[in-house]
VEXDREN-2710 file (C-alpha; in Angstrom, 1 decimal):
% VEXDREN-2710
k/r/px/py/pz
1/MET/104.4/105.3/82.6
2/ALA/106.9/105.2/85.5
3/VAL/108.9/102.2/86.6
4/LEU/109.6/101.9/90.4
5/THR/110.2/99.4/93.1
6/VAL/108.3/98.6/96.2
7/ASN/110.1/96.4/98.7
8/CYS/112.5/95.4/95.9
9/VAL/109.6/94.4/93.5
10/GLU/109.5/96.2/90.1
11/LEU/106.2/97.7/89.2
12/VAL/104.9/100.0/86.5
13/CYS/102.6/103.0/87.2
14/GLU/100.5/104.0/84.2
15/LEU/99.0/107.3/83.4
16/SER/95.6/105.7/83.4
17/GLY/95.9/105.1/87.2
18/VAL/96.7/101.3/86.8
19/LEU/99.6/99.7/88.5
20/TRP/101.1/96.8/86.6
21/TRP/103.1/93.9/88.1
22/ALA/104.4/92.3/85.0
23/VAL/106.0/89.2/86.7
24/ARG/102.6/88.2/88.1
25/ARG/100.6/89.5/85.2
26/SER/98.7/91.5/87.8
27/PHE/96.6/94.6/87.2
28/VAL/95.9/96.8/90.2
29/VAL/93.4/99.7/90.6
30/ALA/92.0/101.5/93.5
31/ASP/88.7/103.2/94.4
32/LEU/86.5/102.7/91.3
33/TYR/83.5/104.3/93.2
34/LEU/80.9/102.8/90.8
35/GLU/77.6/104.6/91.0
36/LYS/78.8/107.6/92.9
37/GLY/76.7/109.8/90.7
38/SER/73.5/108.0/91.5
39/GLY/74.4/107.9/95.2
40/PHE/74.8/111.6/95.3
41/ALA/71.6/112.1/93.3
42/ALA/69.6/110.2/95.9
43/ARG/70.8/112.8/98.4
44/GLY/69.8/115.7/96.2
45/ALA/73.2/116.6/94.8
46/LEU/72.7/116.0/91.1
47/LEU/75.6/114.7/89.0
48/PRO/75.6/113.5/85.4
49/PRO/74.7/109.7/85.7
50/TYR/77.5/108.5/83.5
51/ASP/80.4/107.9/86.0
52/THR/80.0/104.1/86.1
53/ALA/79.9/103.7/82.3
54/GLU/83.0/106.0/81.9
55/THR/84.9/104.2/84.6
56/LEU/84.2/100.8/83.2
57/GLU/85.1/101.9/79.7
58/ARG/88.5/103.1/80.9
59/LEU/88.9/99.9/82.9
60/ALA/88.0/97.7/79.9
61/ALA/90.4/99.5/77.7
62/ALA/93.3/99.0/80.1
63/ILE/92.5/95.4/80.6
64/ASP/92.3/94.8/76.9
65/ARG/95.7/96.4/76.4
66/LEU/97.5/94.6/79.2
67/ARG/95.7/91.3/79.1
68/PRO/96.2/90.5/82.9
69/GLU/95.8/87.1/84.5
70/ARG/94.7/88.8/87.7
71/VAL/92.9/92.0/88.6
72/ILE/93.1/93.4/92.1
73/CYS/90.7/96.1/93.1
74/LEU/91.9/97.8/96.3
75/GLY/88.6/98.5/97.9
76/ASP/85.8/101.1/97.5
77/SER/85.0/99.7/94.1
78/PHE/81.3/100.6/94.8
79/HIS/80.3/104.0/96.2
80/ASP/78.0/102.5/98.9
81/ARG/76.3/99.2/99.9
82/GLY/73.3/99.9/97.6
83/ALA/75.4/100.9/94.5
84/ALA/75.4/97.4/92.9
85/ALA/71.6/97.5/92.8
86/ARG/71.6/100.8/90.9
87/LEU/73.8/99.7/88.0
88/ALA/72.3/100.0/84.6
89/ALA/71.8/96.7/82.8
90/ALA/74.5/97.5/80.2
91/ASP/77.0/98.2/83.0
92/VAL/76.0/95.0/84.8
93/ASP/76.8/93.0/81.7
94/ARG/80.1/94.8/81.1
95/LEU/81.3/94.4/84.6
96/ALA/80.4/90.7/84.6
97/ASP/82.3/90.2/81.4
98/LEU/85.4/91.9/82.8
99/VAL/85.3/89.9/86.0
100/GLY/84.9/86.7/84.1
101/GLN/88.0/87.2/82.0
102/CYS/90.6/86.6/84.8
103/ASP/91.2/85.9/88.5
104/TRP/89.4/88.9/89.9
105/ILE/90.0/90.0/93.6
106/TRP/87.8/92.5/95.4
107/ILE/89.7/93.9/98.4
108/ALA/87.1/95.1/100.9
109/GLY/86.9/98.8/101.4
110/ASN/85.2/101.1/103.9
111/HIS/82.5/101.9/101.4
112/ASP/82.0/98.4/100.2
113/PRO/83.0/96.0/103.0
114/SER/81.5/93.1/101.1
115/PRO/80.9/93.5/97.4
116/PRO/78.0/91.4/96.3
117/ASP/78.5/87.8/95.2
118/ARG/76.7/88.3/91.9
119/TRP/79.7/89.8/90.3
120/GLY/82.0/86.8/90.8
121/GLY/85.6/87.1/91.8
122/ARG/86.9/86.7/95.3
123/VAL/86.4/89.1/98.2
124/LEU/89.4/89.4/100.6
125/ASP/90.2/91.8/103.4
126/SER/93.8/91.9/102.1
127/LEU/96.1/89.8/99.9
128/THR/99.8/89.0/100.4
129/ASP/101.8/87.8/97.4
130/GLY/105.5/87.4/97.9
131/ALA/107.0/90.7/99.1
132/LEU/103.8/92.7/98.6
133/VAL/100.6/93.1/100.5
134/PHE/97.5/94.6/99.0
135/ARG/94.9/96.3/101.2
136/HIS/92.5/99.2/101.0
137/GLU/93.9/101.6/103.6
138/ALA/97.6/102.0/104.4
139/ARG/98.9/101.0/107.8
140/ARG/101.7/103.0/109.5
141/GLY/105.0/101.1/109.3
142/ALA/103.9/98.6/106.8
143/ILE/106.5/97.2/104.3
144/GLY/105.7/96.2/100.8
145/GLU/102.2/97.6/101.0
146/LEU/100.0/98.7/98.0
147/SER/96.8/100.6/99.0
148/GLY/94.2/103.1/97.9
149/HIS/91.7/105.0/100.1
150/TYR/93.2/108.4/100.2
151/HIS/92.8/109.4/96.5
152/PRO/96.3/111.1/96.5
153/LYS/96.8/114.3/94.5
154/ALA/99.7/116.7/94.4
155/THR/100.3/120.3/93.3
156/ILE/103.2/121.9/91.5
157/ARG/104.0/125.4/90.4
158/THR/104.8/125.7/86.7
159/ARG/104.9/128.8/84.5
160/GLY/103.6/131.0/87.2
161/ARG/100.6/128.9/88.0
162/ARG/99.6/126.0/90.3
163/VAL/98.7/122.7/88.7
164/THR/97.0/119.9/90.8
165/ALA/96.6/116.4/89.6
166/ARG/96.1/112.9/90.9
167/CYS/99.2/110.8/91.5
168/PHE/100.8/107.7/92.8
169/VAL/102.8/108.4/96.0
170/GLY/105.4/106.2/97.7
171/ASP/108.7/105.8/99.4
172/GLY/110.0/102.5/98.1
173/LYS/108.5/100.6/101.1
174/ARG/104.9/101.3/100.2
175/LEU/102.8/102.9/97.4
176/ILE/99.4/104.6/97.5
177/LEU/97.5/104.5/94.3
178/PRO/95.3/107.3/92.8
179/ALA/91.5/106.8/92.6
180/PHE/90.5/105.3/89.3
181/GLY/86.8/106.3/89.5
182/ALA/85.5/109.1/87.3
183/TYR/83.9/111.1/90.2
184/THR/86.6/111.0/92.9
185/GLY/88.2/114.0/94.6
186/GLY/91.5/113.7/96.3
187/LEU/93.7/114.5/99.3
188/ASP/96.9/116.4/98.9
189/VAL/100.0/114.2/99.6
190/LEU/101.4/116.8/101.9
191/ASP/98.5/116.4/104.2
192/PRO/99.7/114.6/107.4
193/ALA/97.2/111.8/106.8
194/ILE/99.3/110.8/103.8
195/ALA/102.7/112.3/104.5
196/GLY/102.7/110.9/108.0
197/LEU/102.6/107.3/106.5
198/LEU/105.7/107.8/104.4
199/ASP/109.4/108.5/104.8
200/ARG/110.3/112.2/104.6
201/ARG/111.8/111.9/101.1
202/PHE/108.9/110.3/99.3
203/HIS/108.2/110.6/95.6
204/VAL/105.1/111.2/93.5
205/HIS/104.3/110.2/90.0
206/LEU/101.9/113.0/88.9
207/ALA/99.4/112.6/86.0
208/GLY/100.1/115.0/83.2
209/ARG/98.3/115.4/79.9
210/SER/100.3/112.7/78.1
211/ARG/102.6/111.1/80.7
212/LEU/103.4/110.7/84.4
213/HIS/105.9/113.2/86.0
214/SER/108.1/111.7/88.7
215/LEU/109.0/114.2/91.3
216/PRO/110.5/114.3/94.9
217/CYS/108.2/115.7/97.6
218/ALA/110.5/118.7/97.9
219/ALA/109.3/119.9/94.4
220/LEU/105.7/120.0/95.5
221/ALA/103.8/123.2/96.3
222/GLY/102.1/123.3/99.7
END
């Protein structure tokens, strides 16, 4: 894990991709992309149909370990507007059980502007709590912002080879979370779409095999 501050609020980044705000007992994840596999299959691009079950299993394990009072999903929790209808019965039951355990907030994303009411929880465009604001997509110049959308990843050179992995990326004023979903790609943090949102000397917290590696942007490979 990596301890950091955003707008003077202490937060913990976990290797799992979860952000933990201990003071508020709040558990934050981004971009679950449930039913991405079935969505692609409908378009002829066959993927193994197990992404939702895998994502929910990892989500349940993290919730069981941290015991949050509040879960905040930062948008694009479902791959598309029809994704909820494609969930297997077992996944429906598991998701309903998770949502029922705590105060669950669905932040609306561009893929799922209005998650279906059947899951429970609250649907919000954004959430402000103290010095922090939770939304799906980062806004230039925002302070205290936690967001997803970009699925950040970063590349380093080590032992003569390039290694790319998902990461948290931030500059102390804002933080962009990695995608939590099983079938999500990523955008390099050096891409102007991400780097242009951040101060020049931003940091990443890169997922390794057993821990997060905290690195300045100057250590990254282009």
